[in-house]
C-alpha positions in Angstrom: -21.2 0.5 -16.6 -18.0 2.4 -15.9 -17.2 5.6 -18.0 -14.5 8.2 -17.9 -15.4 11.7 -18.4 -14.0 15.3 -17.6 -14.4 16.4 -14.1 -17.1 19.0 -13.3 -17.4 21.4 -10.4 -20.2 19.2 -9.1 -17.5 16.4 -8.7 -15.2 18.2 -6.2 -16.6 16.8 -3.1 -16.4 13.2 -4.4 -13.0 13.9 -5.8 -11.7 15.3 -2.3 -13.2 12.3 -0.6 -11.3 9.9 -2.9 -7.9 11.9 -2.4 -8.4 11.8 1.2 -9.3 8.0 1.3 -6.3 7.3 -1.0 -3.9 9.2 1.3 -5.1 7.4 4.3 -5.0 4.0 2.6 -1.3 4.5 1.7 -0.6 6.1 5.0 -2.0 3.2 6.8 0.8 1.0 5.2 3.3 2.9 7.4 0.9 4.0 10.4 0.0 7.6 9.3 -3.5 8.9 9.2 -4.2 12.3 7.5 -6.9 14.8 8.2 -8.6 17.0 5.7 -6.6 19.9 6.9 -3.4 18.2 6.5 -4.2 17.6 2.9 -5.5 20.9 2.3 -3.0 21.5 -0.6 -4.1 18.4 -2.2 -7.8 19.3 -2.5 -9.5 20.8 -5.2 -11.5 24.0 -4.9 -12.2 25.7 -8.2 -13.0 25.0 -11.8 -9.5 25.9 -12.6 -8.2 23.0 -10.3 -10.1 20.6 -12.5 -8.9 21.7 -15.9 -6.8 18.3 -16.4 -8.9 16.1 -14.2 -11.0 13.2 -15.3 -13.2 11.0 -13.2 -14.3 7.4 -13.5 -18.1 7.3 -13.0 -20.4 4.2 -12.5 -24.1 4.4 -12.2 -23.7 8.2 -12.1 -21.5 8.1 -9.0 -17.8 9.3 -9.1 -15.6 6.1 -8.1 -12.5 7.1 -9.3 
């Protein structure tokens, strides 16, 4: 079952992985691949970064 909830600190790694995956999927359309370092400004690091972030969760795993 899919559910949406407010993001927690424990979700940061999954959120950052999805962010990298999304950028590389879109970049692949024009032949660009990004590293984590290149997307550092897009990555979440603290609880304050998550104050307006929600995640989609399925079987207790962040999927979106």
